[in-house]
C-alpha positions as CSV (number, residue, x, y, z in Angstrom):
1,M,5.5,-41.4,-23.8
2,R,4.0,-38.5,-25.8
3,T,0.6,-39.1,-24.1
4,V,2.2,-39.0,-20.7
5,C,4.0,-35.8,-21.5
6,S,0.8,-34.3,-22.8
7,L,-1.1,-35.2,-19.7
8,L,1.7,-33.7,-17.5
9,L,1.6,-30.5,-19.5
10,V,-2.2,-30.2,-19.3
11,S,-2.0,-30.9,-15.5
12,A,0.6,-28.2,-15.0
13,L,-1.4,-25.7,-17.0
14,S,-4.6,-26.6,-15.1
15,A,-2.8,-26.1,-11.8
16,S,-1.5,-22.7,-12.9
17,V,-4.9,-21.5,-14.1
18,A,-6.6,-22.8,-10.9
19,A,-4.0,-21.0,-8.7
20,Y,-4.5,-17.6,-10.4
21,P,-8.1,-16.8,-9.4
22,N,-7.5,-17.8,-5.7
23,G,-4.4,-15.6,-5.2
24,A,-0.7,-15.9,-5.4
25,P,0.8,-19.1,-3.9
26,R,3.4,-19.0,-1.1
27,A,6.0,-20.1,-3.6
28,T,5.9,-16.7,-5.2
29,C,6.5,-14.7,-2.0
30,D,10.2,-14.0,-2.7
31,S,10.2,-13.6,-6.5
32,M,6.7,-12.1,-6.7
33,H,6.5,-13.6,-10.2
34,P,3.2,-15.4,-11.1
35,V,3.3,-19.1,-12.1
36,H,1.4,-18.3,-15.3
37,G,4.5,-18.8,-17.6
38,H,4.2,-15.4,-19.2
39,K,6.9,-12.8,-19.2
40,P,6.2,-9.5,-17.4
41,Q,5.5,-6.3,-19.4
42,T,7.9,-3.3,-19.3
43,G,7.1,-0.4,-17.1
44,T,4.3,-0.2,-14.4
45,G,1.3,-0.2,-16.7
46,G,0.0,2.9,-15.0
47,Y,-0.2,1.2,-11.6
48,A,1.2,2.7,-8.4
49,V,1.5,2.1,-4.6
50,F,1.0,4.9,-2.1
51,A,1.3,5.1,1.7
52,E,-0.5,7.4,4.2
53,P,-0.1,7.4,8.0
54,D,-3.1,6.6,10.2
55,F,-3.0,7.9,13.8
56,T,-6.4,6.6,14.9
57,G,-4.9,3.9,17.2
58,A,-2.2,3.7,19.8
59,R,0.3,2.5,17.2
60,T,1.0,4.2,13.9
61,K,-0.7,2.2,11.1
62,W,-0.4,2.9,7.4
63,K,-3.1,3.0,4.7
64,I,-1.6,1.4,1.7
65,T,-3.4,1.9,-1.7
66,L,-2.7,0.0,-4.9
67,N,-4.4,1.8,-7.8
68,G,-4.0,2.6,-11.5
69,T,-5.5,3.9,-14.7
70,S,-7.2,0.6,-15.5
71,A,-8.8,-2.4,-13.6
72,F,-6.9,-5.6,-12.9
73,H,-7.6,-9.2,-12.0
74,G,-4.9,-10.1,-9.6
75,F,-2.0,-8.8,-7.5
76,L,0.6,-9.5,-4.8
77,L,1.6,-6.8,-2.4
78,E,4.3,-6.8,0.3
79,A,6.3,-4.5,2.5
80,R,10.0,-4.9,2.1
81,S,12.9,-3.7,4.2
82,T,15.5,-1.7,2.3
83,R,18.1,-3.8,4.2
84,G,18.1,-7.0,2.4
85,G,14.6,-7.0,1.1
86,K,13.1,-8.9,4.0
87,I,9.2,-9.0,4.1
88,V,8.1,-7.1,7.1
89,G,4.9,-6.1,9.0
90,T,1.3,-7.4,9.0
91,W,-1.8,-6.6,7.0
92,S,-5.4,-6.0,8.1
93,H,-8.7,-4.4,7.0
94,L,-8.7,-6.2,3.7
95,P,-11.3,-5.3,1.1
96,P,-13.6,-7.8,-0.6
97,R,-12.0,-10.3,-3.0
98,T,-8.6,-10.1,-1.3
99,K,-6.9,-12.3,1.3
100,P,-3.8,-12.3,3.5
101,L,-0.8,-14.5,2.6
102,D,1.7,-16.1,5.0
103,C,5.3,-15.7,3.7
104,D,8.6,-17.0,5.1
105,G,6.9,-18.6,8.1
106,H,5.2,-15.4,9.3
107,R,1.4,-14.8,9.4
108,E,-0.4,-12.3,7.1
109,N,2.7,-10.4,6.0
110,A,1.5,-10.2,2.4
111,V,-1.8,-9.6,0.6
112,T,-3.1,-11.0,-2.6
113,H,-6.4,-11.4,-4.6
114,Y,-9.1,-13.9,-3.9
115,N,-11.0,-13.4,-7.1
116,H,-12.4,-16.8,-8.2
117,K,-15.1,-15.1,-10.3
118,R,-12.4,-13.0,-12.0
119,K,-14.2,-9.7,-11.5
120,D,-12.3,-6.6,-12.1
121,L,-10.5,-5.0,-9.2
122,N,-9.9,-1.3,-9.1
123,N,-8.3,0.8,-6.3
124,V,-7.7,-1.4,-3.3
125,S,-6.6,-0.2,0.1
126,F,-5.3,-2.0,3.2
127,T,-3.9,-1.3,6.6
128,W,-0.3,-2.2,7.2
129,T,1.4,-2.2,10.7
130,A,5.1,-2.5,11.2
131,S,6.3,-5.4,13.4
132,S,8.8,-3.0,15.0
133,C,10.0,0.6,14.5
134,K,13.3,-1.0,13.5
135,D,11.6,-2.3,10.3
136,A,12.3,1.1,8.7
137,P,13.3,2.1,6.2
138,V,10.7,0.1,4.2
139,F,9.0,0.3,0.8
140,F,6.0,-1.4,-0.6
141,K,6.3,-3.6,-3.7
142,A,3.5,-5.0,-5.9
143,T,3.0,-7.3,-8.9
144,V,-0.2,-6.6,-10.8
145,V,-1.9,-9.1,-13.2
146,K,-4.1,-7.0,-15.5
147,H,-5.2,-10.2,-17.2
148,Y,-3.8,-13.6,-17.6
149,T,-1.1,-12.8,-20.1
150,K,-0.3,-9.2,-19.1
151,I,1.7,-8.9,-15.9
152,Y,3.5,-5.9,-14.4
153,E,6.2,-6.5,-11.8
154,G,8.4,-4.3,-9.6
155,I,5.8,-1.6,-8.9
156,T,7.2,0.1,-5.8
157,S,6.2,2.9,-3.5
158,D,8.6,5.6,-2.2
159,V,10.7,4.7,0.8
160,L,9.3,5.3,4.3
161,N,12.2,6.3,6.5
162,D,10.1,6.2,9.7
163,V,7.2,3.8,10.3
164,C,6.4,4.8,13.9
165,L,5.3,8.5,13.6
166,H,3.9,10.3,16.7
167,P,0.5,11.8,16.2
168,P,0.4,15.6,16.4
169,K,-1.0,16.9,19.7
170,C,-4.4,18.5,19.6
171,K,-6.3,20.0,22.6
172,A,-9.5,20.6,20.7
173,C,-9.9,17.6,18.5
174,G,-13.6,17.2,19.3
175,D,-14.4,20.9,19.1
176,E,-16.1,21.9,15.9
177,T,-17.0,25.5,17.0
178,K,-15.2,28.6,15.9
179,A,-12.7,28.2,18.8
180,G,-11.8,24.6,17.7
181,W,-12.1,24.2,13.9
182,K,-8.8,26.0,13.2
183,K,-7.0,23.5,15.6
184,L,-8.7,20.7,13.8
185,L,-7.4,22.1,10.5
186,G,-4.0,22.4,12.1
187,R,-4.1,18.7,13.2
188,A,-5.0,17.6,9.6
189,R,-2.1,19.7,8.2
190,A,0.3,18.3,10.7
191,R,-0.7,14.7,9.9
192,C,-0.3,15.4,6.2
193,R,3.2,16.9,6.6
194,A,4.2,14.1,8.9
195,G,3.4,11.7,6.1
196,M,5.3,13.8,3.6
197,R,8.4,13.8,5.9
198,A,8.1,10.0,6.2
199,N,8.0,9.7,2.4
200,S,11.6,10.3,1.2
201,L,10.5,11.5,-2.3
202,S,7.4,13.4,-1.4
203,N,9.0,16.9,-1.8
204,R,10.9,16.4,-5.0
205,G,10.3,15.1,-8.5
206,N,9.6,11.5,-9.2
207,G,10.1,11.2,-12.9
208,G,6.6,12.4,-13.7
209,R,4.9,9.1,-12.8
210,S,2.7,10.7,-10.2
211,C,1.8,13.9,-8.3
212,H,3.4,13.9,-4.9
213,Q,1.5,14.1,-1.6
214,E,0.6,17.7,-0.9
215,W,-1.3,19.9,1.6
216,D,-3.3,22.6,-0.4
217,G,-4.6,24.6,2.6
218,Q,-7.8,22.5,3.0
219,A,-6.9,18.8,2.7
220,C,-4.2,16.3,2.3
221,W,-4.0,15.0,-1.3
222,P,-2.3,11.6,-1.6
223,Q,0.2,10.7,-4.2
224,T,-1.8,10.2,-7.4
225,P,-0.8,8.5,-10.7
226,A,-0.2,10.9,-13.6
227,G,-3.1,11.6,-15.8
228,T,-5.8,10.6,-13.2
229,L,-8.3,12.4,-11.0
230,A,-8.0,12.3,-7.3
231,R,-11.1,12.4,-5.1
232,L,-11.4,13.0,-1.4
233,P,-14.5,13.2,0.9
234,C,-15.2,16.8,1.9
235,P,-13.1,17.7,5.0
236,S,-15.3,17.3,8.2
237,Y,-13.2,19.9,10.1
238,R,-14.4,22.7,7.8
239,P,-17.5,24.4,9.1
240,G,-20.4,24.4,6.6
241,F,-19.0,21.7,4.4
242,N,-21.6,19.0,3.7
243,G,-20.7,15.4,4.6
244,K,-21.8,13.9,1.3
245,G,-19.8,15.6,-1.4
246,F,-16.2,15.1,-2.7
247,A,-13.3,17.4,-3.5
248,V,-11.5,16.6,-6.7
249,R,-8.1,17.4,-8.1
250,R,-6.4,16.4,-11.3
251,C,-2.9,15.1,-11.7
252,T,-1.7,16.0,-15.2
253,P,0.0,13.5,-17.5
254,A,3.3,15.3,-16.7
255,G,2.9,14.4,-13.0
256,R,2.0,17.9,-11.8
257,W,-1.1,19.0,-9.9
258,S,-3.3,21.1,-12.1
259,L,-4.4,24.7,-11.2
260,H,-7.9,25.4,-10.0
261,S,-10.0,26.5,-13.0
262,R,-11.3,29.6,-11.2
263,T,-8.6,30.7,-8.7
264,K,-5.6,29.5,-10.8
265,K,-4.0,28.3,-7.6
266,R,-2.6,24.9,-6.8
267,R,-5.5,23.5,-4.8
268,G,-8.4,21.1,-5.2
269,D,-11.9,21.9,-6.3
270,Y,-14.2,22.0,-3.3
271,S,-17.4,23.1,-5.1
272,Q,-19.3,19.9,-4.2
273,C,-18.4,20.5,-0.5
274,T,-20.3,23.8,-0.4
275,M,-23.4,22.6,-2.3
276,H,-26.4,22.4,0.0
277,R,-24.1,23.2,2.9
278,D,-25.4,23.7,6.5
279,T,-25.8,27.4,6.7
280,N,-26.6,27.2,10.4
281,A,-23.1,25.6,11.0
282,V,-21.5,28.4,9.0
283,R,-23.4,31.0,11.0
284,A,-22.5,29.4,14.3
285,S,-18.8,29.0,13.4
286,T,-18.5,32.6,12.3
287,S,-20.5,34.3,15.0
288,G,-18.9,36.0,17.9
């Protein structure tokens, strides 16, 4: 009898280990608790989930990013309605070593890891689309497995009160001359503020766990975990900015955007964007 019990225990553990590298099983969709047999850690472990609107298509889609201060091996990410916690929407544009998961009889309404070689995952971003505008309000919820015995559960984004935003109108969206770049800048600003309005906590404190989404006059900075460095591609709508550099901005451990080292203002550092810039573009955009 002892031998049979031992064999059953080994079999159960082997199944659990085998399930971990290939993603969360469907049985964990509701609880979002791994089958590893280990208790979750307290807190979020420095991990966070953020949402940004994407107006590139006919329907509003959302770029959902799971990131943190350290790498991780596994995760489960879902969108939940605030009315009863129902899993809603569908996921697409999955990065490498991730896969969709079918929960509650619906296709691809969750995402998880597919990391059979157990390589570290860092920041991962996906596209999420609501099934209906009536899905709102929604929030995004994640479980992160840093390694086999260290699990963080209940990592949630702020609430999106509207999932079907209308893109701001722009009559010169393809015009990068002097007459058009200010309108391009205005469109970027409007998109950023639309995302801030959709995020119910974007304009007030959030306990210091992150810096809120903010427009600094040049670009839209996403919510960023406290104590980390945010990095954005140089804005393409600014004349003379090169297309290869990055703007950077630090979120302090207290959850506040740091001041620019030179200007002492609340804005990012765009010094890389002006290195080796196209002087002809600057001259053309500023000429009469």
